C-alpha positions in Angstrom: 0.0 0.0 0.0 1.6 3.2 -1.1 1.5 6.3 0.9 1.4 9.8 -0.6 3.6 12.3 1.0 2.0 15.5 1.9 4.2 18.4 1.0 3.9 21.9 2.3 4.4 24.6 -0.3 6.5 27.5 0.7 4.6 30.7 1.2 5.9 32.2 -2.0 3.9 29.7 -4.0 0.7 30.1 -2.1 -2.1 32.1 -3.7 -2.4 35.6 -2.2 -5.5 37.7 -1.7 -5.8 40.4 -4.3 -4.7 43.9 -3.3 -8.1 45.3 -4.0 -9.6 43.0 -1.3 -7.3 44.5 1.3 -8.1 48.0 0.1 -11.8 47.2 0.3 -11.4 46.0 3.9 -9.7 49.3 4.8 -12.4 51.3 3.1 -15.1 49.4 5.0 -13.4 50.5 8.3 -13.5 54.1 7.2 -9.8 54.3 6.6 -8.1 55.9 3.6 -5.2 54.4 1.9 -2.4 55.6 -0.3 -2.8 52.7 -2.7 -3.9 53.4 -6.3 -2.1 50.6 -8.0 -5.4 48.8 -7.8 -6.3 50.1 -11.2 -2.8 50.2 -12.5 -2.4 54.0 -11.9 0.4 54.3 -9.4 0.5 58.0 -9.6 -3.2 58.5 -8.6 -2.8 58.5 -4.8 -5.7 59.0 -2.3 -4.4 61.4 0.4 -7.3 61.5 2.8 -11.1 60.9 3.0 -11.9 64.3 1.7 -9.7 63.6 -1.3 -11.5 60.3 -2.0 -15.0 62.0 -1.9 -13.7 64.9 -4.0 -12.7 62.4 -6.7 -16.1 60.7 -6.5 -17.9 64.1 -6.9 -15.5 65.1 -9.7 -16.6 61.9 -11.6 -20.3 63.1 -11.4 -19.5 66.3 -13.3 -20.7 65.9 -17.0 -17.9 67.7 -18.7 -19.1 66.4 -22.1 -22.4 68.2 -21.8 -20.5 71.5 -21.6 -18.4 70.4 -24.6 -15.4 70.4 -22.3 -15.5 74.2 -21.9 -15.7 73.8 -18.2 -13.4 71.9 -15.8 -15.1 69.5 -13.3 -16.4 71.7 -10.5 -17.3 70.4 -7.0 -19.2 72.5 -4.4 -17.6 72.6 -1.0 -21.0 72.0 0.8 -21.4 68.8 -1.2 -18.6 67.3 0.8 -20.3 68.3 4.1 -23.3 66.2 3.1 -21.2 63.2 2.3 -18.9 63.2 5.3 -21.1 64.7 8.1 -18.0 66.2 9.8 -17.4 69.8 8.7 -14.3 70.2 10.9 -12.7 67.1 9.3 -13.6 68.3 5.8 -12.1 71.8 6.4 -8.9 70.4 7.9 -8.3 67.8 5.2 -9.3 70.3 2.5 -6.8 72.8 3.9 -4.1 70.1 3.8 -4.9 69.3 0.1 -4.6 73.1 -0.7 -1.2 73.3 1.0 -0.1 70.2 -1.0 -1.3 72.0 -4.2 -3.7 69.2 -5.0 -6.8 71.5 -5.1 -7.8 75.1 -5.4 -10.8 76.9 -3.8 -12.8 79.6 -5.6 -15.5 82.0 -4.3 -18.9 81.1 -5.6 -22.0 83.2 -5.3 -22.8 86.0 -2.9 -22.9 84.1 0.4 -19.8 84.3 2.5 -19.4 80.5 2.8 -20.1 79.6 -0.8 -17.1 78.0 -2.4 -16.3 75.6 -5.1 -13.3 73.3 -5.5 -11.2 72.3 -8.5 -8.3 69.9 -8.8 -5.3 72.1 -9.6 -4.4 70.1 -12.7 -7.9 70.6 -14.1 -7.8 74.3 -13.4 -4.4 74.7 -14.9 -5.5 72.9 -18.1 -8.7 75.0 -18.3 -6.8 78.3 -17.9 -4.2 77.4 -20.5 -6.9 76.3 -23.0 -8.9 79.5 -22.4 -5.9 81.9 -22.7 -4.6 80.2 -25.7 -8.0 80.5 -27.4 -7.8 84.2 -26.8 -4.4 84.3 -28.6 -2.6 85.5 -25.5 1.2 85.4 -25.1 2.5 81.9 -24.3 4.9 83.5 -21.9 2.1 85.2 -20.0 0.2 81.9 -19.9 3.1 80.0 -18.5 3.9 82.7 -15.9 0.4 82.8 -14.7 0.3 79.0 -14.5 3.7 78.5 -12.8 3.2 81.3 -10.3 -0.4 82.1 -9.5 -2.0 78.7 -10.3 0.6 76.6 -8.5 1.7 79.0 -5.7 -1.2 81.1 -4.7 -3.3 79.2 -2.1 -5.8 81.9 -1.3 -9.1 82.6 -3.1 -8.0 86.2 -3.9 -4.9 88.0 -4.8 -3.7 91.7 -4.4 -2.2 94.0 -7.0 0.9 94.2 -4.8 1.4 90.5 -5.0 0.8 90.4 -8.7 3.2 93.2 -9.4 5.8 92.9 -6.7 6.0 89.1 -6.2 5.1 87.8 -9.6 6.2 90.7 -11.7 3.1 91.2 -13.8 2.7 94.6 -15.5 -0.5 96.7 -15.6 -1.1 95.6 -19.2 -0.6 91.9 -18.3 -3.1 92.2 -15.4 -5.6 93.7 -17.8 -5.0 90.6 -20.0 -5.7 88.3 -17.1 -8.9 90.1 -16.3 -9.9 89.8 -20.0 -9.3 86.1 -19.8 -11.5 85.9 -16.7 -8.8 84.1 -14.7 -9.1 87.0 -12.2 -12.1 89.2 -11.5 -12.4 92.4 -9.5 -13.1 92.0 -5.8 -12.4 95.6 -4.7 -9.9 98.3 -5.7 -6.5 96.6 -5.7 -7.8 93.1 -5.1 -9.0 90.3 -7.4 -10.7 87.0 -7.0 -9.1 84.1 -8.7 -11.8 82.9 -11.0 -12.9 80.2 -13.4 -13.4 81.2 -17.0 -17.0 80.4 -18.2 -18.1 80.1 -14.5 -21.2 82.0 -15.5 -22.4 79.1 -17.6 -21.9 76.7 -14.7 -23.8 79.0 -12.3 -26.7 79.3 -14.7 -27.1 75.5 -15.1 -26.5 74.9 -11.4 -29.2 77.3 -10.2 -31.7 76.0 -12.8 -31.0 72.4 -11.8 -31.3 73.1 -8.0 -34.7 74.8 -8.6 -35.8 71.8 -10.7 -34.9 69.2 -8.1 -36.5 71.2 -5.3 -39.7 71.6 -7.4 -39.8 67.8 -7.9 -39.8 67.2 -4.2 -42.3 70.0 -3.6 -44.8 68.3 -5.9 -44.5 65.0 -4.0 -47.0 64.0 -1.3 -46.0 65.6 2.0 -43.2 67.3 0.1 -40.9 64.3 0.7 -39.5 61.4 -1.4 -37.1 58.5 -0.9 -33.7 59.4 -2.2 -33.4 56.2 -4.4 -36.8 57.1 -6.0 -35.7 60.6 -6.7 -32.4 59.5 -8.3 -34.3 57.3 -10.7 -36.7 60.0 -11.9 -36.5 61.4 -15.4 -34.3 64.5 -15.5 -35.0 67.5 -17.8 -32.3 67.6 -20.5 -32.0 71.4 -20.0 -30.5 70.7 -16.6 -27.1 69.5 -17.7 -25.4 68.8 -14.3 -27.5 65.7 -13.7 -29.9 64.7 -10.9 -27.3 62.9 -8.6 -25.0 66.0 -8.7 -27.9 68.1 -7.4 -29.0 65.5 -4.8 -25.6 66.0 -3.2 -26.1 69.8 -3.5 -29.4 70.0 -1.7 -28.3 67.6 1.0 -25.0 69.3 1.7 -26.6 72.7 1.4 -29.2 71.6 4.0 -32.1 72.5 1.8 -33.8 69.2 2.8 -34.1 67.1 6.0 -32.5 63.7 5.7 -34.4 61.0 7.5 -33.3 57.4 7.7 -36.1 54.9 7.2 -36.4 51.1 6.7 -36.8 51.8 3.0 -33.7 54.1 2.8 -33.0 57.7 3.1 -36.0 60.0 2.9 -35.6 63.6 1.7 -38.1 66.0 3.2 -38.2 69.6 1.9 -37.5 72.3 4.4 -40.0 75.1 4.6 
């Protein structure tokens, strides 16, 4: 009677769990990992939770519907609705700004209304816009390498533009013409997004449309999953899910957890 010898394979030959499984386990624990090789893109690193949610929101922006004349824009309050911890969002967002990953821009008339762009998206958009206006390649490169990459604030002074970055009055006028800076007050400018007016028009129209949908529902409330599956007017180009994050983060609706899912109830 022959006996088969049982051999133990060295660890190197044993099958290993896939890297994505480990990352998924970390994600389920609410942790953020610096691993992006999951999809073969080693350079695409997740730095913190806010960064991860920013990338998710960026993916919702329908750039094709704007014929790629706008960069992917994320509203700061959309993050508040996704993370439920404003202090953490602000701290992590500030860290991303210092690292040069994102830039903030003033949006609307309210003091706390801001939007966020990834720095690479903004730089590409600025270069494309200024090139289309036949502006000097030297001016484009100087604005990109100095203001875009070095200025972390939402506004910039004439003194900084002229003394630190060596822009002339004529060049500043060119920057205003390209809408990469807009007047805040005498001697100060907001850093701005060219064609932002188009975004604001679509954004306000879409917000009004989604709030009207909820207002027409019984008791002015609807399950979020039902709302997200409704037919969306084509004229509202940002998409329904983008606006759902807007009204939740902007606290325009009450969010109630039910056995059927999240219920959105319109605030009076």
